[in-house]
Structures are given as structure tokens and as C-alpha cells.
Backbone as a chain_set.jsonl record, in Angstrom:
{"seq": "MFEGYKKYLLIKYCWDCGTDDGVDCRTKKEADAWARRYIREGWETVACINTELKRIEFVFGQPGGVLKWFIPTTAEALRQNSRIPEYLYN", "coords": {"N": [[-19.833, 15.048, -12.275], [-19.787, 12.679, -9.721], [-19.917, 13.084, -6.49], [-17.98, 11.122, -5.002], [-16.196, 10.62, -7.434], [-12.613, 9.517, -8.742], [-10.417, 10.98, -10.714], [-7.853, 10.185, -11.483], [-6.21, 6.727, -11.789], [-3.924, 4.585, -10.621], [-1.464, 2.372, -11.624], [0.152, -0.227, -10.219], [3.717, -1.551, -10.77], [5.735, -4.854, -10.396], [8.635, -6.838, -11.082], [8.435, -9.515, -9.644], [5.495, -9.685, -9.032], [3.84, -8.824, -10.703], [1.231, -6.748, -12.374], [-0.91, -4.368, -10.32], [-3.581, -3.089, -9.325], [-3.192, 0.736, -7.934], [-3.964, 3.162, -5.326], [-6.955, 5.151, -6.419], [-7.2, 8.42, -7.177], [-8.342, 11.772, -6.783], [-6.743, 14.294, -7.745], [-4.047, 14.969, -9.49], [-1.608, 15.864, -8.023], [-1.976, 14.416, -5.984], [-2.023, 11.927, -6.659], [0.684, 11.958, -7.357], [1.94, 11.825, -5.276], [1.342, 9.54, -4.11], [2.202, 7.54, -6.106], [5.201, 7.988, -6.192], [5.417, 7.052, -3.372], [5.048, 4.094, -3.614], [6.923, 3.682, -5.362], [9.123, 3.941, -3.641], [8.279, 2.021, -1.785], [9.162, -0.519, -3.142], [8.305, -0.863, -5.525], [8.583, -1.252, -9.099], [7.477, 0.216, -11.256], [5.254, 2.67, -11.97], [2.178, 3.919, -13.066], [0.116, 6.684, -13.94], [-3.02, 6.54, -15.117], [-5.347, 8.695, -16.486], [-8.411, 8.79, -16.337], [-10.747, 10.105, -17.546], [-9.498, 11.621, -20.132], [-8.586, 9.388, -20.962], [-5.824, 8.282, -21.165], [-2.049, 8.098, -20.45], [-0.739, 9.964, -18.013], [1.501, 10.049, -16.194], [4.604, 8.467, -15.957], [6.418, 6.616, -13.553], [9.722, 5.078, -12.311], [10.582, 2.549, -14.007], [9.788, 2.756, -17.124], [9.431, 0.821, -19.2], [7.515, -1.093, -21.667], [4.91, -0.462, -20.629], [2.692, -0.637, -21.917], [2.086, -3.047, -22.481], [0.469, -3.72, -20.116], [-1.941, -3.535, -20.401], [-5.363, -4.517, -22.303], [-5.413, -5.456, -25.901], [-7.079, -3.11, -27.007], [-7.529, -0.847, -25.282], [-4.784, -0.214, -24.639], [-3.811, 0.943, -27.231], [-5.69, 2.956, -27.362], [-4.54, 4.284, -25.287], [-1.869, 4.666, -26.127], [-2.498, 6.476, -28.651], [-3.637, 8.728, -27.312], [-1.819, 9.54, -25.384], [1.07, 11.75, -24.669], [3.572, 10.913, -23.859], [7.041, 9.972, -24.823], [7.755, 7.39, -27.678], [9.181, 5.444, -26.891], [9.247, 4.831, -24.327], [7.34, 2.796, -24.257], [7.866, 0.115, -24.796]], "CA": [[-18.79, 14.076, -12.136], [-20.55, 12.351, -8.601], [-18.827, 13.424, -5.85], [-16.663, 10.292, -5.003], [-15.676, 10.24, -8.434], [-11.658, 9.876, -8.867], [-10.245, 11.008, -11.828], [-6.589, 9.071, -11.921], [-5.849, 5.608, -11.5], [-2.548, 4.378, -10.41], [-1.092, 0.745, -11.79], [1.797, -0.41, -10.349], [4.339, -3.314, -11.516], [7.054, -5.351, -9.778], [8.81, -8.122, -11.306], [7.814, -10.873, -8.938], [3.893, -9.318, -8.748], [3.336, -8.15, -11.83], [0.777, -5.296, -12.244], [-1.736, -4.346, -9.367], [-4.074, -1.681, -9.042], [-3.035, 1.424, -6.672], [-5.229, 3.643, -5.235], [-7.567, 5.878, -7.143], [-7.0, 10.075, -6.78], [-8.79, 12.943, -7.456], [-5.896, 15.484, -8.375], [-2.963, 14.61, -10.098], [-0.495, 15.599, -7.012], [-2.483, 12.988, -4.989], [-1.669, 10.621, -7.446], [2.047, 11.805, -8.03], [2.6, 11.269, -4.236], [1.001, 8.109, -4.119], [3.062, 6.838, -7.056], [6.582, 8.162, -5.288], [5.293, 5.61, -2.375], [5.02, 2.964, -4.081], [8.354, 3.288, -5.95], [9.952, 4.285, -2.304], [8.185, 0.865, -1.072], [9.913, -1.213, -3.855], [7.465, -1.161, -7.009], [9.499, -1.118, -9.765], [7.153, 1.338, -12.288], [3.907, 3.169, -11.257], [1.66, 4.607, -14.135], [-0.929, 7.068, -13.635], [-3.883, 6.69, -16.065], [-6.173, 9.886, -16.274], [-9.498, 8.146, -16.813], [-11.13, 11.082, -18.215], [-8.661, 11.864, -21.076], [-7.639, 8.066, -21.446], [-4.108, 8.869, -21.228], [-0.893, 7.807, -19.446], [-0.267, 10.98, -17.483], [3.174, 10.276, -15.859], [5.091, 6.675, -15.353], [7.374, 6.092, -12.531], [10.344, 3.973, -12.235], [11.343, 1.609, -15.263], [8.55, 2.182, -18.044], [9.372, -0.017, -20.682], [6.433, -2.133, -21.482], [3.68, -0.033, -19.828], [1.172, -0.682, -22.86], [1.686, -4.453, -22.374], [-0.229, -4.329, -19.538], [-3.624, -3.615, -21.075], [-5.473, -5.356, -23.573], [-4.918, -4.436, -27.495], [-8.056, -1.712, -27.399], [-7.17, -0.132, -24.409], [-3.647, 0.017, -24.988], [-4.148, 1.459, -28.368], [-6.312, 4.251, -26.774], [-3.64, 5.168, -24.177], [-1.038, 5.36, -26.743], [-3.106, 7.326, -29.074], [-4.148, 9.88, -26.53], [-0.684, 10.381, -24.337], [2.087, 12.577, -25.007], [4.88, 10.361, -23.588], [7.431, 9.464, -25.664], [6.976, 6.235, -27.822], [10.321, 4.593, -26.977], [9.1, 4.456, -22.935], [6.205, 2.08, -24.396], [8.846, -0.664, -25.619]], "C": [[-19.833, 13.783, -10.233], [-19.21, 12.606, -7.57], [-17.826, 12.317, -5.418], [-16.144, 9.813, -6.124], [-14.098, 10.398, -8.239], [-11.115, 9.883, -10.036], [-8.811, 10.081, -12.16], [-6.609, 8.029, -11.345], [-4.358, 5.168, -11.314], [-2.505, 3.044, -10.636], [0.117, 0.745, -11.208], [2.49, -1.692, -10.432], [5.513, -3.696, -10.606], [7.179, -6.692, -10.891], [8.069, -9.514, -10.754], [6.175, -10.939, -8.849], [3.276, -9.62, -9.953], [2.539, -6.791, -11.667], [-0.604, -5.521, -10.898], [-2.381, -3.216, -9.376], [-3.816, -0.643, -7.944], [-4.192, 1.972, -6.268], [-5.962, 4.501, -6.473], [-7.669, 7.175, -6.647], [-7.789, 10.817, -7.435], [-8.052, 14.065, -7.856], [-4.848, 14.253, -8.667], [-1.556, 14.793, -8.995], [-0.973, 14.87, -6.07], [-1.799, 11.84, -5.675], [-0.174, 10.567, -7.578], [2.42, 11.286, -6.725], [2.184, 9.771, -3.729], [1.768, 7.036, -4.856], [4.579, 6.795, -6.298], [6.333, 7.415, -3.985], [5.667, 4.831, -2.761], [6.4, 2.651, -4.719], [9.112, 3.114, -4.482], [9.739, 2.781, -1.733], [8.629, -0.396, -1.732], [9.278, -1.791, -5.153], [8.66, -0.958, -7.918], [8.93, 0.183, -10.755], [5.586, 1.511, -11.624], [3.418, 4.011, -12.622], [0.606, 5.35, -13.527], [-1.95, 7.307, -14.994], [-4.861, 7.771, -15.704], [-7.313, 8.777, -17.229], [-10.733, 8.519, -17.818], [-10.994, 11.439, -19.743], [-8.377, 10.011, -21.849], [-6.447, 7.86, -21.813], [-3.147, 8.513, -20.056], [-0.872, 9.443, -18.829], [1.07, 11.418, -17.092], [3.433, 8.646, -15.766], [6.354, 7.065, -14.505], [8.413, 5.256, -12.466], [10.727, 3.65, -13.477], [9.834, 1.294, -16.226], [8.475, 1.216, -19.324], [8.247, -1.011, -20.376], [5.155, -1.932, -20.736], [2.441, -0.517, -20.474], [1.046, -2.362, -22.569], [0.878, -4.844, -21.49], [-1.966, -4.382, -19.637], [-3.748, -4.514, -22.142], [-5.338, -4.609, -24.887], [-5.547, -2.986, -27.279], [-7.706, -0.72, -26.364], [-5.773, 0.453, -24.793], [-3.015, 0.994, -26.294], [-4.743, 3.146, -28.189], [-5.546, 5.126, -26.022], [-2.498, 5.559, -25.297], [-1.143, 6.085, -27.508], [-3.207, 8.929, -28.341], [-2.585, 10.584, -25.23], [0.217, 10.723, -25.057], [3.367, 12.129, -24.23], [5.642, 9.554, -24.546], [7.599, 7.938, -25.937], [7.742, 5.107, -27.148], [9.958, 3.785, -25.407], [7.83, 3.202, -23.046], [6.948, 0.648, -24.486], [9.462, -1.59, -24.51]], "O": [[-20.44, 14.721, -9.717], [-18.008, 12.415, -7.754], [-16.658, 12.696, -5.504], [-15.618, 8.701, -6.091], [-13.865, 11.397, -7.56], [-11.208, 8.815, -10.642], [-8.823, 9.312, -13.121], [-7.044, 8.111, -10.196], [-3.612, 5.627, -12.179], [-3.321, 2.344, -10.035], [1.038, 1.501, -11.52], [1.938, -2.768, -10.201], [6.203, -2.805, -10.111], [6.259, -7.344, -11.384], [7.345, -10.301, -11.364], [5.591, -12.003, -8.639], [2.406, -10.458, -10.184], [2.987, -5.858, -11.0], [-1.116, -6.609, -10.632], [-1.684, -2.204, -9.442], [-4.21, -1.041, -6.848], [-5.293, 1.552, -6.626], [-5.383, 4.433, -7.557], [-8.267, 7.233, -5.572], [-7.997, 10.613, -8.631], [-8.731, 14.948, -8.379], [-4.82, 13.089, -8.265], [-0.599, 14.024, -9.082], [-0.184, 14.662, -5.148], [-1.109, 10.979, -5.13], [0.374, 9.497, -7.844], [3.189, 10.326, -6.752], [2.865, 9.074, -2.977], [1.971, 5.904, -4.417], [5.057, 5.739, -5.883], [7.411, 7.131, -3.462], [6.807, 4.528, -2.411], [6.933, 1.546, -4.623], [9.691, 2.046, -4.284], [10.717, 2.212, -1.25], [8.543, -1.414, -1.046], [9.585, -2.844, -5.712], [9.696, -0.496, -7.44], [9.719, 1.08, -11.049], [4.955, 0.683, -10.968], [4.244, 4.716, -13.2], [0.065, 4.805, -12.566], [-1.671, 8.177, -15.819], [-5.231, 7.761, -14.53], [-7.144, 8.213, -18.31], [-11.42, 7.799, -18.542], [-11.954, 11.552, -20.505], [-8.06, 9.693, -22.995], [-6.131, 7.231, -22.823], [-3.468, 8.639, -18.874], [-1.113, 10.181, -19.785], [1.673, 12.46, -17.347], [2.571, 7.795, -15.542], [7.199, 7.845, -14.945], [7.892, 4.153, -12.627], [11.267, 4.549, -14.122], [9.085, 0.317, -16.219], [7.585, 1.024, -20.152], [8.025, -1.59, -19.312], [4.444, -2.836, -20.295], [1.391, -0.768, -19.883], [-0.07, -2.867, -22.451], [0.386, -5.969, -21.576], [-2.84, -5.06, -19.097], [-2.872, -5.115, -22.763], [-5.183, -3.39, -24.972], [-4.9, -1.94, -27.324], [-7.601, 0.424, -26.805], [-5.711, 1.595, -25.249], [-1.954, 1.617, -26.258], [-4.334, 4.177, -28.724], [-5.682, 6.348, -25.98], [-2.204, 6.752, -25.376], [-0.136, 6.784, -27.624], [-2.881, 10.002, -28.849], [-2.473, 11.62, -24.575], [0.363, 10.147, -26.134], [4.201, 12.997, -23.974], [5.122, 8.577, -25.084], [7.623, 7.146, -24.994], [7.213, 4.035, -26.854], [10.214, 2.601, -25.186], [7.407, 2.711, -22.0], [6.146, -0.155, -24.01], [10.337, -2.405, -24.803]]}, "num_chains": 1, "name": "protein.A"}
């Protein structure tokens, strides 16, 4: 991987704004810290996507409907590769 590569992508959601990209992070620890900050700032949900393994690493806040944020092919890949309980996606 090149030097500027960042493995973790944060996506945040709130009822008023919909989804928005958060920061990209090199480590899961860094992603965790940013996700907690977004929740404190008022975002309702923050999902961390591992871009190498194509999976959801964690979801903070109200996780219902996270897969609906993505186009169907991406949502299916994330569902298959993630280890988060299925009920959290609906």
C-alpha cells in the first residue's frame, strides 16, 4: 500500500442530513475515536467500513438500516463479509 493509504472509511448518518462521509483513518483505533466524536457531535449513526476486507467493522449509535446507505451490490458484499448481527441492518 502507498504511504497515504487509509484502510478505514467512516460514514455518518442523521435524520436531518442523511449520510455523509467522515474521515478516512489508517487504524481502527483512530476510526473508533473519530466515530465517538461524531456521535458526541450529534450524528445518530456512524459506521466504519474496512476497505480492504469490504466489511463493516463497527456501528455506533442507531444501526438500523445501515445497508440501505449503499447501492445493492455493495450492500450485499458488506452483508456477506461483516460479522455484525443481521437484525442491526434492517
